[in-house]
C-alpha positions in Angstrom: 32.8 36.8 -38.9 33.2 33.5 -37.0 37.0 33.0 -37.0 36.9 29.7 -35.2 34.9 28.2 -38.0 37.2 29.6 -40.6 40.2 28.3 -38.6 38.7 24.8 -38.6 37.7 24.8 -42.2 40.9 26.3 -43.6 43.0 23.1 -43.4 40.2 21.0 -44.9 39.8 23.5 -47.7 43.6 23.5 -48.4 43.7 19.7 -48.4 40.8 19.5 -50.8 42.3 22.1 -53.1 45.6 20.3 -53.1 43.9 16.9 -53.7 42.1 18.4 -56.7 45.0 20.4 -58.0 47.8 17.7 -58.1 46.0 15.1 -60.1 44.6 17.7 -62.5 48.0 19.2 -63.0 49.5 15.7 -63.6 46.9 14.9 -66.2 47.3 18.2 -68.0 51.1 17.9 -68.0 50.9 14.3 -69.3 48.6 15.4 -72.1 50.9 18.3 -73.1 54.3 16.7 -72.6 53.6 13.0 -73.3 54.5 11.3 -76.6 51.7 10.5 -79.0 52.9 7.5 -81.1 50.4 4.7 -80.9 50.9 1.4 -82.6 49.2 -2.0 -82.6 51.3 -3.4 -79.7 50.5 -0.4 -77.5 46.8 -0.6 -78.3 46.4 -4.3 -77.7 44.7 -5.4 -74.4 47.1 -6.6 -71.7 45.9 -7.6 -68.3 47.6 -9.2 -65.3 50.7 -10.2 -67.2 48.7 -12.5 -69.6 48.4 -11.7 -73.3 44.7 -12.0 -74.1 44.0 -14.5 -76.8 40.2 -14.4 -76.3 37.9 -12.3 -78.4 37.1 -9.0 -76.9 34.0 -9.3 -74.7 34.4 -13.1 -74.3 33.9 -14.0 -70.6 34.8 -17.7 -71.1 38.6 -17.4 -71.0 40.2 -19.1 -68.1 42.6 -17.4 -65.7 45.2 -19.1 -63.5 43.9 -19.5 -59.9 47.0 -17.7 -58.6 45.5 -14.4 -59.6 42.4 -15.1 -57.4 44.6 -16.3 -54.5 46.6 -13.1 -54.7 43.5 -11.0 -54.7 42.2 -12.8 -51.7 45.5 -12.5 -49.8 45.5 -8.8 -50.5 42.0 -8.4 -49.2 42.7 -10.3 -46.0 45.8 -8.3 -45.2 44.3 -5.0 -46.3 41.4 -5.5 -44.0 43.8 -6.2 -41.2 45.6 -2.9 -41.7 42.3 -1.0 -41.9 41.3 -2.3 -38.5 44.7 -2.0 -36.9 45.0 1.8 -37.4 41.9 2.9 -35.3 42.8 0.3 -32.7 46.4 1.8 -32.4 45.0 5.3 -32.1 42.6 4.3 -29.3 44.9 1.8 -27.7 45.1 3.5 -24.2 41.4 4.3 -24.0 40.2 0.8 -24.7 42.0 -1.1 -21.9 42.1 -4.8 -21.6 38.9 -5.4 -23.6 40.4 -3.8 -26.6 43.6 -5.7 -26.2 41.9 -9.1 -26.0 39.6 -8.3 -28.9 42.5 -7.3 -31.1 44.5 -10.4 -30.0 41.5 -12.5 -31.1 41.3 -10.7 -34.4 45.0 -11.1 -35.0 44.8 -14.7 -34.1 42.1 -15.3 -36.7 44.2 -13.5 -39.3 47.3 -15.5 -38.3 45.3 -18.7 -38.7 44.3 -17.5 -42.2 47.9 -16.7 -43.0 49.1 -20.1 -41.9 46.4 -21.7 -43.9 47.5 -19.8 -47.0 51.1 -20.7 -46.3 50.4 -24.4 -45.9 48.2 -24.5 -49.1 51.1 -22.9 -51.1 49.3 -19.7 -52.0 52.4 -17.6 -51.1 54.8 -19.6 -53.3 55.4 -18.6 -56.9 57.0 -20.7 -59.6 
């Protein structure tokens, strides 16, 4: 038997088993232990803090632009974090080329953040 292969696959197998077990256990415990008293207010649609007055399935209702700005801000800064982690891991191997590339990337993101700040996208009423 190839023990090196088993030694490499054991952590992956344990992580996969844990990743499958924990959500399954939470869902089963919620179904068993959770209360079952539904009423009209609990069954009504509720999205993004706005009570829906439109008919179900109607795509013509208008949303405040703040929701879209929040989503765009989240995407911009989420993408920043996704690219910063691999750069931080390989920081010493990349040298000056990696540093200048990341400074350019962070400069573009800082410009986007300043633009959002000046436009008032980060201020809430």
